[in-house]
C-alpha angles and dihedrals in degrees: 000000000000127000123194116208134172118238090257092051091049091050091050091048090050090051094048091049092048090054095046114114111218116222097196145359093273092059090044091053091049092050092047090051092051092047090050091052091049091053090048091052092048091048091051091051092049092049090048090052091048090050091051092049092049091049091050092048093052095052114106114255120234113247116202121194 
């Protein structure tokens, strides 16, 4: 299953999950799994942004005389 969220929605979800009080180990495991997936998504986005910046930096600059 895939879920598409905006950055704001992801941040809100992360906040809600951080404030959630687990009642048992099953809930704790579910929350830890969700948190892990959120960190993976954020890491992928950061690496993608770094790749874009590196690609832009390596492009030749136009020189006008």
